[in-house]
C-alpha positions as CSV (number, residue, x, y, z in Angstrom):
1,M,200.1,53.0,73.4
2,Q,201.4,55.2,76.2
3,Q,201.3,58.3,73.9
4,E,197.6,57.5,73.1
5,M,196.9,57.3,76.8
6,K,198.4,60.7,77.4
7,N,196.4,62.3,74.5
8,S,193.2,60.8,75.9
9,E,193.9,62.1,79.4
10,R,194.7,65.6,78.0
11,N,191.4,65.7,76.1
12,S,189.3,64.7,79.1
13,I,187.8,66.9,81.8
14,Q,186.0,65.4,84.8
15,L,182.9,67.4,85.3
16,P,181.2,67.7,88.7
17,N,177.9,66.0,89.5
18,S,178.2,63.6,86.6
19,N,180.0,60.7,85.0
20,I,181.0,62.7,81.9
21,S,184.6,62.7,81.1
22,R,184.6,64.2,77.6
23,I,183.3,67.5,76.4
24,V,181.8,65.9,73.3
25,E,179.5,64.0,75.6
26,L,178.4,67.3,77.2
27,R,177.5,68.6,73.7
28,Q,175.0,65.8,73.1
29,K,172.8,66.7,76.0
30,E,169.8,68.9,75.9
31,V,169.7,71.9,78.3
32,I,166.5,72.5,80.2
33,N,165.7,75.3,82.6
34,M,164.3,74.0,85.9
35,V,162.5,77.3,86.6
36,D,160.0,77.2,83.7
37,G,160.7,73.9,81.9
38,R,161.9,75.6,78.7
39,R,164.2,73.6,76.4
40,L,167.1,75.9,75.8
41,G,169.0,73.8,73.2
42,Y,172.2,71.8,73.1
43,V,175.7,72.9,74.3
44,K,177.5,74.5,71.5
45,D,180.8,75.4,73.3
46,I,182.3,75.9,76.7
47,E,184.3,78.7,78.3
48,F,187.1,77.9,80.7
49,S,189.9,79.7,82.6
50,L,193.3,79.4,81.0
51,E,194.8,80.1,84.4
52,T,193.0,77.5,86.4
53,G,191.5,75.1,83.8
54,R,188.1,75.4,85.5
55,L,184.9,75.5,83.5
56,L,183.3,78.9,83.6
57,S,180.2,78.5,81.5
58,V,178.4,76.6,78.8
59,V,177.4,78.3,75.6
60,L,174.2,77.5,73.7
61,P,173.0,78.9,70.4
62,G,170.6,81.7,71.3
63,P,167.0,81.8,70.2
64,W,166.7,83.3,66.7
65,S,164.8,86.6,66.5
66,F,164.9,89.5,64.1
67,S,166.2,92.0,66.7
68,R,169.0,89.6,67.8
69,F,170.1,89.4,64.1
70,F,170.9,93.1,64.1
71,T,172.4,93.3,67.6
72,G,174.7,90.3,67.1
73,E,173.5,88.5,70.2
74,T,173.4,84.9,69.0
75,E,174.5,83.0,72.0
76,L,173.1,82.1,75.4
77,V,175.9,81.9,78.0
78,I,175.0,79.9,81.2
79,P,177.5,80.3,84.1
80,W,178.7,77.0,85.5
81,R,177.2,78.0,88.9
82,D,173.7,77.8,87.4
83,I,174.1,74.2,86.3
84,R,172.2,72.0,88.8
85,K,172.4,68.5,87.5
86,I,174.0,66.7,84.5
87,G,172.0,63.6,83.7
88,E,172.4,60.9,81.1
89,E,170.4,62.8,78.5
90,I,169.8,66.3,79.8
91,I,171.4,69.1,81.7
92,L,169.2,71.0,84.3
93,V,170.0,74.7,84.8
94,D,168.5,77.3,87.1
95,I,168.0,80.5,85.2
96,K,165.5,82.9,86.7
97,E,165.7,85.6,84.0
């Protein structure tokens, strides 16, 4: 039982501005840009610092386009500083580009 507790603690990250404690829960939320109301998709992955353990960004599948197919740009990376609010069902981000 104690080993299960340690594994559970190791796989949990407490995220700021939210009650989320597991990355899998973050992946189930839709990301919406506050600037223009666009639905950007769902979290595909996260990037974090191996040195500090801090979350650096969330990664979403990029919008498909013919030109992106040839350039290899298939992901949208949103820096953690651009995340404004993590709600029960959505993540609000502030992306001006």
